[in-house]
Each structure stands twice: as C-alpha cells, then as structure tokens.
All heavy atoms as a GROMACS GRO file, in nm:
protein
  424
    1MET      N    1   0.027   2.220  -0.556
    1MET     CA    2   0.116   2.332  -0.576
    1MET      C    3   0.060   2.449  -0.497
    1MET      O    4  -0.058   2.480  -0.508
    1MET     CB    5   0.123   2.365  -0.725
    1MET     CG    6   0.213   2.480  -0.757
    1MET     SD    7   0.221   2.530  -0.932
    1MET     CE    8   0.251   2.380  -1.015
    2ASP      N    9   0.144   2.513  -0.420
    2ASP     CA   10   0.097   2.628  -0.343
    2ASP      C   11   0.098   2.755  -0.429
    2ASP      O   12   0.150   2.757  -0.539
    2ASP     CB   13   0.180   2.647  -0.216
    2ASP     CG   14   0.326   2.678  -0.243
    2ASP    OD1   15   0.365   2.684  -0.361
    2ASP    OD2   16   0.400   2.695  -0.146
    3ARG      N   17   0.037   2.858  -0.377
    3ARG     CA   18   0.018   2.982  -0.454
    3ARG      C   19   0.152   3.045  -0.494
    3ARG      O   20   0.170   3.088  -0.607
    3ARG     CB   21  -0.065   3.079  -0.372
    3ARG     CG   22  -0.086   3.211  -0.442
    3ARG     CD   23  -0.168   3.305  -0.354
    3ARG     NE   24  -0.169   3.439  -0.401
    3ARG     CZ   25  -0.249   3.486  -0.495
    3ARG    NH1   26  -0.337   3.407  -0.550
    3ARG    NH2   27  -0.242   3.611  -0.534
    4ASP      N   28   0.246   3.052  -0.402
    4ASP     CA   29   0.374   3.117  -0.431
    4ASP      C   30   0.450   3.045  -0.543
    4ASP      O   31   0.506   3.109  -0.631
    4ASP     CB   32   0.461   3.123  -0.306
    4ASP     CG   33   0.403   3.217  -0.201
    4ASP    OD1   34   0.329   3.311  -0.238
    4ASP    OD2   35   0.433   3.196  -0.082
    5THR      N   36   0.447   2.912  -0.540
    5THR     CA   37   0.513   2.834  -0.644
    5THR      C   38   0.445   2.857  -0.778
    5THR      O   39   0.511   2.875  -0.881
    5THR     CB   40   0.512   2.685  -0.609
    5THR    OG1   41   0.576   2.667  -0.482
    5THR    CG2   42   0.584   2.602  -0.714
    6PHE      N   43   0.312   2.859  -0.777
    6PHE     CA   44   0.237   2.881  -0.900
    6PHE      C   45   0.268   3.018  -0.959
    6PHE      O   46   0.293   3.031  -1.079
    6PHE     CB   47   0.087   2.867  -0.874
    6PHE     CG   48   0.004   2.892  -0.997
    6PHE    CD1   49  -0.010   2.794  -1.093
    6PHE    CD2   50  -0.059   3.014  -1.016
    6PHE    CE1   51  -0.085   2.817  -1.207
    6PHE    CE2   52  -0.134   3.037  -1.129
    6PHE     CZ   53  -0.148   2.939  -1.225
    7VAL      N   54   0.268   3.121  -0.876
    7VAL     CA   55   0.296   3.257  -0.923
    7VAL      C   56   0.437   3.265  -0.981
    7VAL      O   57   0.460   3.327  -1.085
    7VAL     CB   58   0.274   3.360  -0.810
    7VAL    CG1   59   0.325   3.497  -0.849
    7VAL    CG2   60   0.126   3.366  -0.773
    8CYS      N   61   0.533   3.201  -0.915
    8CYS     CA   62   0.670   3.201  -0.963
    8CYS      C   63   0.680   3.133  -1.100
    8CYS      O   64   0.743   3.185  -1.191
    8CYS     CB   65   0.760   3.130  -0.862
    8CYS     SG   66   0.933   3.127  -0.910
    9ARG      N   67   0.615   3.019  -1.113
    9ARG     CA   68   0.619   2.947  -1.241
    9ARG      C   69   0.545   3.024  -1.350
    9ARG      O   70   0.586   3.023  -1.466
    9ARG     CB   71   0.561   2.807  -1.224
    9ARG     CG   72   0.655   2.720  -1.140
    9ARG     CD   73   0.607   2.582  -1.123
    9ARG     NE   74   0.620   2.508  -1.249
    9ARG     CZ   75   0.579   2.385  -1.266
    9ARG    NH1   76   0.522   2.320  -1.167
    9ARG    NH2   77   0.595   2.325  -1.382
   10LEU      N   78   0.439   3.094  -1.314
   10LEU     CA   79   0.366   3.176  -1.410
   10LEU      C   80   0.454   3.290  -1.460
   10LEU      O   81   0.457   3.319  -1.580
   10LEU     CB   82   0.238   3.231  -1.346
   10LEU     CG   83   0.149   3.315  -1.436
   10LEU    CD1   84   0.101   3.234  -1.556
   10LEU    CD2   85   0.030   3.367  -1.356
   11LYS      N   86   0.528   3.354  -1.371
   11LYS     CA   87   0.619   3.461  -1.411
   11LYS      C   88   0.729   3.409  -1.503
   11LYS      O   89   0.768   3.475  -1.599
   11LYS     CB   90   0.678   3.530  -1.289
   11LYS     CG   91   0.577   3.613  -1.214
   11LYS     CD   92   0.642   3.691  -1.103
   11LYS     CE   93   0.541   3.762  -1.019
   11LYS     NZ   94   0.478   3.875  -1.080
   12GLU      N   95   0.778   3.288  -1.476
   12GLU     CA   96   0.879   3.227  -1.563
   12GLU      C   97   0.822   3.204  -1.703
   12GLU      O   98   0.890   3.231  -1.804
   12GLU     CB   99   0.927   3.095  -1.505
   12GLU     CG  100   1.012   3.109  -1.382
   12GLU     CD  101   1.044   2.974  -1.317
   12GLU    OE1  102   1.014   2.869  -1.377
   12GLU    OE2  103   1.099   2.975  -1.206
   13ALA      N  104   0.699   3.157  -1.710
   13ALA     CA  105   0.634   3.135  -1.840
   13ALA      C  106   0.614   3.266  -1.914
   13ALA      O  107   0.635   3.274  -2.036
   13ALA     CB  108   0.501   3.064  -1.821
   14GLU      N  109   0.578   3.372  -1.842
   14GLU     CA  110   0.560   3.503  -1.904
   14GLU      C  111   0.694   3.554  -1.959
   14GLU      O  112   0.698   3.609  -2.070
   14GLU     CB  113   0.504   3.602  -1.803
   14GLU     CG  114   0.360   3.579  -1.769
   14GLU     CD  115   0.309   3.671  -1.658
   14GLU    OE1  116   0.392   3.737  -1.590
   14GLU    OE2  117   0.188   3.676  -1.640
   15GLU      N  118   0.801   3.539  -1.884
   15GLU     CA  119   0.932   3.585  -1.929
   15GLU      C  120   0.978   3.506  -2.053
   15GLU      O  121   1.035   3.563  -2.146
   15GLU     CB  122   1.035   3.573  -1.817
   15GLU     CG  123   1.014   3.671  -1.705
   15GLU     CD  124   1.024   3.816  -1.752
   15GLU    OE1  125   1.113   3.848  -1.833
   15GLU    OE2  126   0.940   3.895  -1.706
   16THR      N  127   0.951   3.376  -2.053
   16THR     CA  128   0.986   3.294  -2.168
   16THR      C  129   0.911   3.340  -2.291
   16THR      O  130   0.967   3.352  -2.400
   16THR     CB  131   0.956   3.145  -2.140
   16THR    OG1  132   1.030   3.105  -2.025
   16THR    CG2  133   0.994   3.057  -2.258
   17THR      N  134   0.783   3.368  -2.274
   17THR     CA  135   0.700   3.415  -2.386
   17THR      C  136   0.750   3.549  -2.437
   17THR      O  137   0.757   3.572  -2.558
   17THR     CB  138   0.553   3.424  -2.343
   17THR    OG1  139   0.509   3.295  -2.301
   17THR    CG2  140   0.465   3.473  -2.457
   18LYS      N  141   0.786   3.639  -2.347
   18LYS     CA  142   0.839   3.769  -2.388
   18LYS      C  143   0.969   3.751  -2.466
   18LYS      O  144   0.994   3.822  -2.564
   18LYS     CB  145   0.863   3.859  -2.268
   18LYS     CG  146   0.736   3.912  -2.207
   18LYS     CD  147   0.765   4.000  -2.086
   18LYS     CE  148   0.638   4.043  -2.018
   18LYS     NZ  149   0.662   4.123  -1.898
   19GLY      N  150   1.053   3.657  -2.424
   19GLY     CA  151   1.177   3.631  -2.496
   19GLY      C  152   1.152   3.579  -2.636
   19GLY      O  153   1.218   3.622  -2.732
   20VAL      N  154   1.056   3.489  -2.649
   20VAL     CA  155   1.022   3.434  -2.781
   20VAL      C  156   0.967   3.547  -2.870
   20VAL      O  157   1.003   3.558  -2.987
   20VAL     CB  158   0.921   3.318  -2.769
   20VAL    CG1  159   0.864   3.281  -2.904
   20VAL    CG2  160   0.988   3.198  -2.704
   21GLN      N  161   0.880   3.630  -2.815
   21GLN     CA  162   0.825   3.740  -2.892
   21GLN      C  163   0.935   3.836  -2.939
   21GLN      O  164   0.933   3.884  -3.052
   21GLN     CB  165   0.722   3.817  -2.809
   21GLN     CG  166   0.594   3.740  -2.787
   21GLN     CD  167   0.499   3.813  -2.692
   21GLN    OE1  168   0.538   3.904  -2.618
   21GLN    NE2  169   0.374   3.771  -2.693
   22GLY      N  170   1.031   3.863  -2.852
   22GLY     CA  171   1.142   3.951  -2.890
   22GLY      C  172   1.226   3.892  -3.002
   22GLY      O  173   1.267   3.963  -3.094
   23GLU      N  174   1.249   3.762  -2.996
   23GLU     CA  175   1.326   3.697  -3.102
   23GLU      C  176   1.250   3.700  -3.234
   23GLU      O  177   1.309   3.723  -3.340
   23GLU     CB  178   1.358   3.553  -3.064
   23GLU     CG  179   1.461   3.543  -2.952
   23GLU     CD  180   1.490   3.400  -2.910
   23GLU    OE1  181   1.450   3.307  -2.981
   23GLU    OE2  182   1.556   3.384  -2.806
   24LEU      N  183   1.120   3.682  -3.228
   24LEU     CA  184   1.040   3.687  -3.351
   24LEU      C  185   1.038   3.827  -3.410
   24LEU      O  186   1.045   3.844  -3.532
   24LEU     CB  187   0.897   3.639  -3.324
   24LEU     CG  188   0.880   3.490  -3.296
   24LEU    CD1  189   0.738   3.460  -3.253
   24LEU    CD2  190   0.918   3.409  -3.419
   25ARG      N  191   1.029   3.928  -3.324
   25ARG     CA  192   1.032   4.066  -3.374
   25ARG      C  193   1.167   4.099  -3.437
   25ARG      O  194   1.174   4.180  -3.529
   25ARG     CB  195   1.002   4.163  -3.260
   25ARG     CG  196   0.857   4.164  -3.220
   25ARG     CD  197   0.825   4.276  -3.123
   25ARG     NE  198   0.690   4.260  -3.074
   25ARG     CZ  199   0.656   4.225  -2.951
   25ARG    NH1  200   0.750   4.206  -2.860
   25ARG    NH2  201   0.532   4.212  -2.915
   26GLY      N  202   1.272   4.039  -3.385
   26GLY     CA  203   1.405   4.061  -3.438
   26GLY      C  204   1.439   3.971  -3.555
   26GLY      O  205   1.552   3.966  -3.600
   27LYS      N  206   1.338   3.899  -3.604
   27LYS     CA  207   1.353   3.810  -3.720
   27LYS      C  208   1.455   3.700  -3.696
   27LYS      O  209   1.524   3.656  -3.787
   27LYS     CB  210   1.390   3.890  -3.845
   27LYS     CG  211   1.303   4.008  -3.873
   27LYS     CD  212   1.210   3.981  -3.984
   27LYS     CE  213   1.138   4.113  -4.016
   27LYS     NZ  214   1.009   4.105  -4.053
   28LYS      N  215   1.464   3.653  -3.571
   28LYS     CA  216   1.555   3.543  -3.538
   28LYS      C  217   1.476   3.412  -3.538
   28LYS      O  218   1.353   3.412  -3.526
   28LYS     CB  219   1.617   3.565  -3.400
   28LYS     CG  220   1.705   3.687  -3.393
   28LYS     CD  221   1.763   3.704  -3.255
   28LYS     CE  222   1.846   3.830  -3.248
   28LYS     NZ  223   1.896   3.855  -3.114
   29SER      N  224   1.546   3.302  -3.550
   29SER     CA  225   1.478   3.173  -3.547
   29SER      C  226   1.448   3.134  -3.402
   29SER      O  227   1.523   3.167  -3.310
   29SER     CB  228   1.562   3.066  -3.615
   29SER     OG  229   1.682   3.047  -3.544
   30VAL      N  230   1.338   3.062  -3.384
   30VAL     CA  231   1.293   3.022  -3.252
   30VAL      C  232   1.270   2.871  -3.252
   30VAL      O  233   1.212   2.817  -3.345
   30VAL     CB  234   1.162   3.094  -3.214
   30VAL    CG1  235   1.110   3.046  -3.080
   30VAL    CG2  236   1.182   3.244  -3.211
   31ASP      N  237   1.315   2.803  -3.146
   31ASP     CA  238   1.291   2.660  -3.131
   31ASP      C  239   1.156   2.642  -3.063
   31ASP      O  240   1.145   2.645  -2.941
   31ASP     CB  241   1.403   2.596  -3.048
   31ASP     CG  242   1.387   2.447  -3.033
   31ASP    OD1  243   1.297   2.389  -3.097
   31ASP    OD2  244   1.465   2.387  -2.956
   32PHE      N  245   1.050   2.627  -3.145
   32PHE     CA  246   0.916   2.618  -3.090
   32PHE      C  247   0.892   2.488  -3.015
   32PHE      O  248   0.809   2.483  -2.925
   32PHE     CB  249   0.811   2.634  -3.201
   32PHE     CG  250   0.791   2.778  -3.240
   32PHE    CD1  251   0.842   2.826  -3.358
   32PHE    CD2  252   0.724   2.865  -3.157
   32PHE    CE1  253   0.826   2.958  -3.394
   32PHE    CE2  254   0.706   2.998  -3.191
   32PHE     CZ  255   0.758   3.044  -3.310
   33ASN      N  256   0.962   2.381  -3.049
   33ASN     CA  257   0.945   2.256  -2.975
   33ASN      C  258   0.985   2.273  -2.829
   33ASN      O  259   0.916   2.226  -2.739
   33ASN     CB  260   1.025   2.143  -3.040
   33ASN     CG  261   0.963   2.097  -3.170
   33ASN    OD1  262   0.842   2.101  -3.185
   33ASN    ND2  263   1.045   2.053  -3.262
   34LYS      N  264   1.096   2.339  -2.806
   34LYS     CA  265   1.141   2.365  -2.668
   34LYS      C  266   1.041   2.455  -2.595
   34LYS      O  267   1.007   2.430  -2.479
   34LYS     CB  268   1.279   2.430  -2.671
   34LYS     CG  269   1.336   2.458  -2.535
   34LYS     CD  270   1.473   2.520  -2.546
   34LYS     CE  271   1.528   2.557  -2.410
   34LYS     NZ  272   1.654   2.628  -2.418
   35TYR      N  273   0.990   2.555  -2.665
   35TYR     CA  274   0.893   2.649  -2.607
   35TYR      C  275   0.764   2.574  -2.569
   35TYR      O  276   0.712   2.591  -2.458
   35TYR     CB  277   0.866   2.761  -2.706
   35TYR     CG  278   0.762   2.859  -2.661
   35TYR    CD1  279   0.781   2.940  -2.550
   35TYR    CD2  280   0.643   2.874  -2.731
   35TYR    CE1  281   0.686   3.031  -2.510
   35TYR    CE2  282   0.547   2.965  -2.692
   35TYR     CZ  283   0.569   3.043  -2.581
   35TYR     OH  284   0.473   3.133  -2.540
   36LYS      N  285   0.712   2.491  -2.659
   36LYS     CA  286   0.590   2.416  -2.633
   36LYS      C  287   0.608   2.317  -2.518
   36LYS      O  288   0.518   2.300  -2.436
   36LYS     CB  289   0.542   2.343  -2.759
   36LYS     CG  290   0.489   2.438  -2.865
   36LYS     CD  291   0.420   2.365  -2.977
   36LYS     CE  292   0.511   2.274  -3.052
   36LYS     NZ  293   0.448   2.212  -3.170
   37GLN      N  294   0.723   2.251  -2.510
   37GLN     CA  295   0.747   2.156  -2.402
   37GLN      C  296   0.746   2.228  -2.267
   37GLN      O  297   0.696   2.176  -2.168
   37GLN     CB  298   0.880   2.084  -2.422
   37GLN     CG  299   0.876   1.982  -2.532
   37GLN     CD  300   1.014   1.922  -2.557
   37GLN    OE1  301   1.114   1.968  -2.504
   37GLN    NE2  302   1.016   1.818  -2.640
   38GLY      N  303   0.802   2.346  -2.264
   38GLY     CA  304   0.802   2.423  -2.140
   38GLY      C  305   0.662   2.461  -2.096
   38GLY      O  306   0.628   2.454  -1.978
   39LEU      N  307   0.578   2.500  -2.192
   39LEU     CA  308   0.441   2.536  -2.158
   39LEU      C  309   0.359   2.413  -2.121
   39LEU      O  310   0.273   2.418  -2.033
   39LEU     CB  311   0.374   2.610  -2.273
   39LEU     CG  312   0.428   2.749  -2.303
   39LEU    CD1  313   0.353   2.810  -2.420
   39LEU    CD2  314   0.418   2.839  -2.182
   40ASN      N  315   0.382   2.301  -2.188
   40ASN     CA  316   0.307   2.179  -2.159
   40ASN      C  317   0.337   2.128  -2.019
   40ASN      O  318   0.252   2.067  -1.956
   40ASN     CB  319   0.339   2.069  -2.260
   40ASN     CG  320   0.264   2.089  -2.389
   40ASN    OD1  321   0.161   2.154  -2.393
   40ASN    ND2  322   0.316   2.033  -2.496
   41GLY      N  323   0.456   2.150  -1.968
   41GLY     CA  324   0.492   2.104  -1.835
   41GLY      C  325   0.465   2.205  -1.725
   41GLY      O  326   0.507   2.186  -1.612
   42PHE      N  327   0.395   2.311  -1.757
   42PHE     CA  328   0.373   2.419  -1.661
   42PHE      C  329   0.304   2.371  -1.533
   42PHE      O  330   0.350   2.395  -1.424
   42PHE     CB  331   0.290   2.531  -1.726
   42PHE     CG  332   0.253   2.640  -1.631
   42PHE    CD1  333   0.349   2.725  -1.581
   42PHE    CD2  334   0.123   2.657  -1.590
   42PHE    CE1  335   0.317   2.826  -1.492
   42PHE    CE2  336   0.088   2.757  -1.502
   42PHE     CZ  337   0.185   2.842  -1.453
   43CYS      N  338   0.193   2.302  -1.545
   43CYS     CA  339   0.120   2.257  -1.427
   43CYS      C  340   0.069   2.115  -1.451
   43CYS      O  341  -0.016   2.094  -1.535
   43CYS     CB  342   0.003   2.350  -1.398
   43CYS     SG  343  -0.094   2.298  -1.255
   44ALA      N  344   0.119   2.022  -1.375
   44ALA     CA  345   0.074   1.884  -1.390
   44ALA      C  346   0.040   1.822  -1.255
   44ALA      O  347   0.012   1.704  -1.246
   44ALA     CB  348   0.181   1.802  -1.458
   45LEU      N  349   0.042   1.901  -1.149
   45LEU     CA  350   0.014   1.845  -1.017
   45LEU      C  351  -0.136   1.828  -0.992
   45LEU      O  352  -0.178   1.730  -0.932
   45LEU     CB  353   0.073   1.934  -0.908
   45LEU     CG  354   0.226   1.943  -0.908
   45LEU    CD1  355   0.273   2.041  -0.803
   45LEU    CD2  356   0.288   1.808  -0.884
   46CYS      N  357  -0.216   1.922  -1.038
   46CYS     CA  358  -0.360   1.915  -1.012
   46CYS      C  359  -0.434   1.835  -1.119
   46CYS      O  360  -0.532   1.770  -1.092
   46CYS     CB  361  -0.420   2.055  -1.009
   46CYS     SG  362  -0.346   2.160  -0.883
   47HIS      N  363  -0.388   1.844  -1.240
   47HIS     CA  364  -0.455   1.780  -1.352
   47HIS      C  365  -0.358   1.761  -1.466
   47HIS      O  366  -0.251   1.820  -1.468
   47HIS     CB  367  -0.574   1.865  -1.399
   47HIS     CG  368  -0.531   2.002  -1.445
   47HIS    ND1  369  -0.506   2.106  -1.358
   47HIS    CD2  370  -0.507   2.051  -1.567
   47HIS    CE1  371  -0.469   2.212  -1.426
   47HIS    NE2  372  -0.468   2.182  -1.553
   48GLU      N  373  -0.394   1.682  -1.561
   48GLU     CA  374  -0.313   1.664  -1.681
   48GLU      C  375  -0.342   1.782  -1.774
   48GLU      O  376  -0.456   1.800  -1.818
   48GLU     CB  377  -0.348   1.532  -1.750
   48GLU     CG  378  -0.265   1.501  -1.872
   48GLU     CD  379  -0.119   1.476  -1.839
   48GLU    OE1  380  -0.086   1.433  -1.727
   48GLU    OE2  381  -0.035   1.500  -1.928
   49PRO      N  382  -0.244   1.865  -1.805
   49PRO     CA  383  -0.272   1.982  -1.889
   49PRO      C  384  -0.302   1.940  -2.032
   49PRO      O  385  -0.257   1.837  -2.080
   49PRO     CB  386  -0.140   2.061  -1.883
   49PRO     CG  387  -0.038   1.960  -1.851
   49PRO     CD  388  -0.105   1.856  -1.766
   50ASP      N  389  -0.384   2.021  -2.097
   50ASP     CA  390  -0.406   1.999  -2.240
   50ASP      C  391  -0.274   2.022  -2.311
   50ASP      O  392  -0.205   2.120  -2.282
   50ASP     CB  393  -0.512   2.096  -2.294
   50ASP     CG  394  -0.650   2.066  -2.238
   50ASP    OD1  395  -0.676   1.952  -2.202
   50ASP    OD2  396  -0.730   2.161  -2.234
   51ARG      N  397  -0.243   1.938  -2.402
   51ARG     CA  398  -0.116   1.948  -2.473
   51ARG      C  399  -0.129   2.045  -2.590
   51ARG      O  400  -0.223   2.041  -2.666
   51ARG     CB  401  -0.070   1.812  -2.524
   51ARG     CG  402  -0.045   1.713  -2.412
   51ARG     CD  403   0.068   1.761  -2.327
   51ARG     NE  404   0.092   1.669  -2.217
   51ARG     CZ  405   0.173   1.696  -2.118
   51ARG    NH1  406   0.235   1.811  -2.112
   51ARG    NH2  407   0.193   1.609  -2.023
   52ILE      N  408  -0.032   2.134  -2.602
   52ILE     CA  409  -0.031   2.230  -2.712
   52ILE      C  410   0.021   2.158  -2.835
   52ILE      O  411   0.121   2.090  -2.832
   52ILE     CB  412   0.060   2.349  -2.678
   52ILE    CG1  413   0.004   2.421  -2.556
   52ILE    CG2  414   0.071   2.443  -2.797
   52ILE    CD1  415   0.096   2.528  -2.503
   53LYS      N  416  -0.053   2.171  -2.943
   53LYS     CA  417  -0.014   2.105  -3.068
   53LYS      C  418   0.031   2.204  -3.170
   53LYS      O  419   0.002   2.316  -3.171
   53LYS     CB  420  -0.131   2.024  -3.122
   53LYS     CG  421  -0.168   1.913  -3.026
   53LYS     CD  422  -0.283   1.834  -3.078
   53LYS     CE  423  -0.318   1.729  -2.974
   53LYS     NZ  424  -0.426   1.647  -3.008
   0.00000   0.00000   0.00000
C-alpha cells in the first residue's frame, strides 16, 4: 500500500470513528459489528491485523 492510499484510508477510519462518537453522544444506537469489521479490514496488505474483539 502506498502512502497516499494509506493516508486516505486512515482519514476514512477517523471520519467513521467521529460519526460513531457523535451517535453515542446523541444517545443513538450504534452497530458495533459493522464498525469493528471496518477497522479490522483497515490494513491487510503488509500483515494480518490484530482482530478487535
């Protein structure tokens, strides 16, 4: 993965996290399984990422 792709994917993960935080602050329900799957698939080209449990 090149640097530009990594930075882009990192920004997407940050935006997703901000969205989840906003929903939690607003006392809305959050689908954590979908959130965890997105983070688990963040980077798999260089190594197998540790899975979030």
